N, CA, C and O atoms as a GROMACS GRO file, in nm:
protein
  248
    1MET      N    1   0.252   0.578  -1.254
    1MET     CA    2   0.173   0.462  -1.224
    1MET      C    3   0.121   0.478  -1.081
    1MET      O    4   0.197   0.506  -0.989
    2GLN      N    5  -0.010   0.459  -1.064
    2GLN     CA    6  -0.072   0.467  -0.932
    2GLN      C    7  -0.145   0.338  -0.903
    2GLN      O    8  -0.219   0.287  -0.988
    3LEU      N    9  -0.124   0.284  -0.784
    3LEU     CA   10  -0.193   0.163  -0.741
    3LEU      C   11  -0.266   0.194  -0.612
    3LEU      O   12  -0.211   0.256  -0.521
    4ILE      N   13  -0.391   0.150  -0.604
    4ILE     CA   14  -0.472   0.170  -0.485
    4ILE      C   15  -0.486   0.038  -0.412
    4ILE      O   16  -0.520  -0.064  -0.471
    5PHE      N   17  -0.459   0.040  -0.283
    5PHE     CA   18  -0.478  -0.076  -0.197
    5PHE      C   19  -0.606  -0.052  -0.119
    5PHE      O   20  -0.624   0.054  -0.060
    6HIS      N   21  -0.695  -0.148  -0.120
    6HIS     CA   22  -0.817  -0.134  -0.042
    6HIS      C   23  -0.868  -0.271  -0.002
    6HIS      O   24  -0.814  -0.374  -0.043
    7ARG      N   25  -0.972  -0.271   0.078
    7ARG     CA   26  -1.027  -0.396   0.129
    7ARG      C   27  -1.169  -0.418   0.082
    7ARG      O   28  -1.240  -0.503   0.137
    8GLY      N   29  -1.213  -0.346  -0.016
    8GLY     CA   30  -1.348  -0.362  -0.069
    8GLY      C   31  -1.403  -0.229  -0.116
    8GLY      O   32  -1.340  -0.125  -0.100
    9ALA      N   33  -1.522  -0.233  -0.174
    9ALA     CA   34  -1.583  -0.113  -0.229
    9ALA      C   35  -1.623  -0.013  -0.121
    9ALA      O   36  -1.620   0.108  -0.144
   10LYS      N   37  -1.660  -0.063  -0.005
   10LYS     CA   38  -1.702   0.024   0.105
   10LYS      C   39  -1.601   0.013   0.219
   10LYS      O   40  -1.537  -0.090   0.237
   11THR      N   41  -1.588   0.121   0.294
   11THR     CA   42  -1.498   0.120   0.409
   11THR      C   43  -1.545   0.016   0.509
   11THR      O   44  -1.663   0.006   0.541
   12ILE      N   45  -1.451  -0.061   0.558
   12ILE     CA   46  -1.479  -0.164   0.658
   12ILE      C   47  -1.421  -0.118   0.791
   12ILE      O   48  -1.302  -0.086   0.800
   13VAL      N   49  -1.505  -0.114   0.893
   13VAL     CA   50  -1.459  -0.074   1.025
   13VAL      C   51  -1.443  -0.202   1.107
   13VAL      O   52  -1.542  -0.263   1.149
   14ASP      N   53  -1.319  -0.242   1.130
   14ASP     CA   54  -1.290  -0.361   1.209
   14ASP      C   55  -1.148  -0.351   1.261
   14ASP      O   56  -1.089  -0.243   1.260
   15ASP      N   57  -1.094  -0.458   1.305
   15ASP     CA   58  -0.959  -0.461   1.359
   15ASP      C   59  -0.856  -0.487   1.250
   15ASP      O   60  -0.791  -0.591   1.249
   16PHE      N   61  -0.842  -0.394   1.158
   16PHE     CA   62  -0.746  -0.405   1.049
   16PHE      C   63  -0.610  -0.366   1.106
   16PHE      O   64  -0.588  -0.249   1.137
   17HIS      N   65  -0.520  -0.462   1.118
   17HIS     CA   66  -0.390  -0.439   1.179
   17HIS      C   67  -0.283  -0.426   1.070
   17HIS      O   68  -0.224  -0.525   1.027
   18PHE      N   69  -0.261  -0.304   1.027
   18PHE     CA   70  -0.160  -0.280   0.926
   18PHE      C   71  -0.080  -0.158   0.970
   18PHE      O   72  -0.136  -0.049   0.987
   19ASP      N   73   0.049  -0.175   0.990
   19ASP     CA   74   0.135  -0.066   1.035
   19ASP      C   75   0.191   0.008   0.914
   19ASP      O   76   0.294  -0.030   0.858
   20ALA      N   77   0.122   0.113   0.876
   20ALA     CA   78   0.162   0.190   0.757
   20ALA      C   79   0.293   0.264   0.778
   20ALA      O   80   0.360   0.300   0.680
   21SER      N   81   0.331   0.288   0.903
   21SER     CA   82   0.454   0.363   0.928
   21SER      C   83   0.577   0.288   0.875
   21SER      O   84   0.679   0.350   0.844
   22GLU      N   85   0.568   0.157   0.866
   22GLU     CA   86   0.679   0.078   0.810
   22GLU      C   87   0.701   0.106   0.662
   22GLU      O   88   0.809   0.081   0.608
   23TRP      N   89   0.600   0.158   0.597
   23TRP     CA   90   0.603   0.172   0.452
   23TRP      C   91   0.606   0.317   0.407
   23TRP      O   92   0.574   0.346   0.292
   24SER      N   93   0.645   0.408   0.495
   24SER     CA   94   0.653   0.548   0.454
   24SER      C   95   0.753   0.560   0.340
   24SER      O   96   0.858   0.496   0.341
   25GLY      N   97   0.721   0.639   0.246
   25GLY     CA   98   0.805   0.652   0.127
   25GLY      C   99   0.760   0.561   0.015
   25GLY      O  100   0.800   0.580  -0.100
   26VAL      N  101   0.676   0.462   0.047
   26VAL     CA  102   0.622   0.373  -0.055
   26VAL      C  103   0.470   0.386  -0.058
   26VAL      O  104   0.410   0.405  -0.164
   27LEU      N  105   0.408   0.377   0.059
   27LEU     CA  106   0.262   0.376   0.070
   27LEU      C  107   0.214   0.502   0.141
   27LEU      O  108   0.269   0.541   0.244
   28GLU      N  109   0.111   0.565   0.086
   28GLU     CA  110   0.045   0.677   0.151
   28GLU      C  111  -0.096   0.631   0.186
   28GLU      O  112  -0.172   0.594   0.097
   29MET      N  113  -0.130   0.634   0.313
   29MET     CA  114  -0.265   0.595   0.354
   29MET      C  115  -0.361   0.707   0.317
   29MET      O  116  -0.335   0.824   0.345
   30ILE      N  117  -0.472   0.672   0.256
   30ILE     CA  118  -0.572   0.769   0.215
   30ILE      C  119  -0.706   0.741   0.284
   30ILE      O  120  -0.809   0.796   0.245
   31GLY      N  121  -0.703   0.658   0.383
   31GLY     CA  122  -0.820   0.622   0.461
   31GLY      C  123  -0.780   0.517   0.561
   31GLY      O  124  -0.666   0.471   0.562
   32GLN      N  125  -0.875   0.478   0.646
   32GLN     CA  126  -0.845   0.378   0.749
   32GLN      C  127  -0.803   0.245   0.688
   32GLN      O  128  -0.715   0.177   0.740
   33ASP      N  129  -0.864   0.209   0.576
   33ASP     CA  130  -0.836   0.080   0.514
   33ASP      C  131  -0.800   0.094   0.366
   33ASP      O  132  -0.821   0.001   0.288
   34ARG      N  133  -0.746   0.210   0.330
   34ARG     CA  134  -0.708   0.235   0.191
   34ARG      C  135  -0.573   0.306   0.184
   34ARG      O  136  -0.542   0.392   0.266
   35GLY      N  137  -0.496   0.269   0.087
   35GLY     CA  138  -0.367   0.332   0.067
   35GLY      C  139  -0.336   0.342  -0.081
   35GLY      O  140  -0.402   0.279  -0.163
   36GLN      N  141  -0.237   0.421  -0.114
   36GLN     CA  142  -0.197   0.433  -0.254
   36GLN      C  143  -0.046   0.433  -0.265
   36GLN      O  144   0.026   0.480  -0.177
   37VAL      N  145  -0.001   0.379  -0.376
   37VAL     CA  146   0.140   0.379  -0.411
   37VAL      C  147   0.150   0.449  -0.545
   37VAL      O  148   0.077   0.415  -0.638
   38ILE      N  149   0.237   0.546  -0.556
   38ILE     CA  150   0.256   0.618  -0.681
   38ILE      C  151   0.402   0.608  -0.721
   38ILE      O  152   0.492   0.644  -0.646
   39PHE      N  153   0.424   0.558  -0.841
   39PHE     CA  154   0.557   0.555  -0.900
   39PHE      C  155   0.556   0.651  -1.017
   39PHE      O  156   0.474   0.636  -1.107
   40PRO      N  157   0.643   0.749  -1.018
   40PRO     CA  158   0.643   0.848  -1.126
   40PRO      C  159   0.692   0.793  -1.261
   40PRO      O  160   0.668   0.854  -1.365
   41SER      N  161   0.760   0.678  -1.257
   41SER     CA  162   0.811   0.621  -1.382
   41SER      C  163   0.834   0.471  -1.365
   41SER      O  164   0.833   0.418  -1.253
   42ALA      N  165   0.854   0.403  -1.475
   42ALA     CA  166   0.885   0.260  -1.471
   42ALA      C  167   1.018   0.236  -1.401
   42ALA      O  168   1.035   0.135  -1.332
   43GLU      N  169   1.109   0.328  -1.417
   43GLU     CA  170   1.239   0.315  -1.352
   43GLU      C  171   1.225   0.324  -1.200
   43GLU      O  172   1.290   0.250  -1.127
   44ALA      N  173   1.140   0.416  -1.154
   44ALA     CA  174   1.116   0.429  -1.010
   44ALA      C  175   1.051   0.303  -0.955
   44ALA      O  176   1.083   0.259  -0.844
   45ALA      N  177   0.959   0.246  -1.030
   45ALA     CA  178   0.893   0.121  -0.988
   45ALA      C  179   0.995   0.008  -0.981
   45ALA      O  180   0.994  -0.070  -0.885
   46ALA      N  181   1.080  -0.002  -1.078
   46ALA     CA  182   1.182  -0.107  -1.079
   46ALA      C  183   1.278  -0.091  -0.961
   46ALA      O  184   1.322  -0.190  -0.902
   47ALA      N  185   1.311   0.032  -0.928
   47ALA     CA  186   1.404   0.057  -0.817
   47ALA      C  187   1.344   0.019  -0.682
   47ALA      O  188   1.417  -0.016  -0.590
   48ARG      N  189   1.211   0.025  -0.670
   48ARG     CA  190   1.144  -0.007  -0.543
   48ARG      C  191   1.073  -0.142  -0.547
   48ARG      O  192   0.989  -0.170  -0.462
   49GLN      N  193   1.106  -0.225  -0.645
   49GLN     CA  194   1.036  -0.352  -0.664
   49GLN      C  195   1.035  -0.440  -0.538
   49GLN      O  196   0.930  -0.492  -0.501
   50GLU      N  197   1.148  -0.457  -0.474
   50GLU     CA  198   1.153  -0.543  -0.355
   50GLU      C  199   1.065  -0.488  -0.244
   50GLU      O  200   0.992  -0.563  -0.179
   51ASP      N  201   1.071  -0.357  -0.222
   51ASP     CA  202   0.986  -0.295  -0.120
   51ASP      C  203   0.839  -0.312  -0.155
   51ASP      O  204   0.757  -0.342  -0.067
   52PHE      N  205   0.804  -0.294  -0.282
   52PHE     CA  206   0.666  -0.305  -0.324
   52PHE      C  207   0.612  -0.447  -0.305
   52PHE      O  208   0.501  -0.466  -0.257
   53VAL      N  209   0.690  -0.546  -0.342
   53VAL     CA  210   0.648  -0.686  -0.326
   53VAL      C  211   0.628  -0.717  -0.177
   53VAL      O  212   0.530  -0.783  -0.141
   54ALA      N  213   0.717  -0.670  -0.093
   54ALA     CA  214   0.704  -0.692   0.051
   54ALA      C  215   0.579  -0.622   0.105
   54ALA      O  216   0.509  -0.676   0.191
   55LEU      N  217   0.550  -0.503   0.055
   55LEU     CA  218   0.429  -0.429   0.094
   55LEU      C  219   0.303  -0.507   0.057
   55LEU      O  220   0.213  -0.520   0.139
   56VAL      N  221   0.296  -0.558  -0.064
   56VAL     CA  222   0.180  -0.636  -0.107
   56VAL      C  223   0.161  -0.756  -0.017
   56VAL      O  224   0.049  -0.784   0.026
   57ARG      N  225   0.266  -0.827   0.012
   57ARG     CA  226   0.256  -0.944   0.100
   57ARG      C  227   0.204  -0.906   0.238
   57ARG      O  228   0.119  -0.976   0.294
   58GLU      N  229   0.255  -0.798   0.293
   58GLU     CA  230   0.213  -0.754   0.426
   58GLU      C  231   0.067  -0.709   0.425
   58GLU      O  232  -0.007  -0.737   0.519
   59TRP      N  233   0.025  -0.640   0.320
   59TRP     CA  234  -0.115  -0.594   0.310
   59TRP      C  235  -0.209  -0.714   0.305
   59TRP      O  236  -0.312  -0.713   0.372
   60VAL      N  237  -0.175  -0.815   0.229
   60VAL     CA  238  -0.259  -0.934   0.218
   60VAL      C  239  -0.267  -1.006   0.352
   60VAL      O  240  -0.374  -1.056   0.389
   61ARG      N  241  -0.158  -1.013   0.424
   61ARG     CA  242  -0.158  -1.079   0.556
   61ARG      C  243  -0.243  -1.006   0.657
   61ARG      O  244  -0.305  -1.068   0.744
   62ALA      N  245  -0.247  -0.874   0.647
   62ALA     CA  246  -0.322  -0.794   0.745
   62ALA      C  247  -0.470  -0.820   0.726
   62ALA      O  248  -0.552  -0.762   0.798
   0.00000   0.00000   0.00000
């Protein structure tokens, strides 16, 4: 399962304050305002559920 986090169809250059280093092991940044989360299985997703929910909340706040 792969999920892409982004802020729109086009790259936005602004003061996007998101500390991706807090989410190493969960989120891989693939651009200034884009990241991806890859879970190899449903079991892996379930094991990281709390981290993933916290990541989504933090991304939305940023």
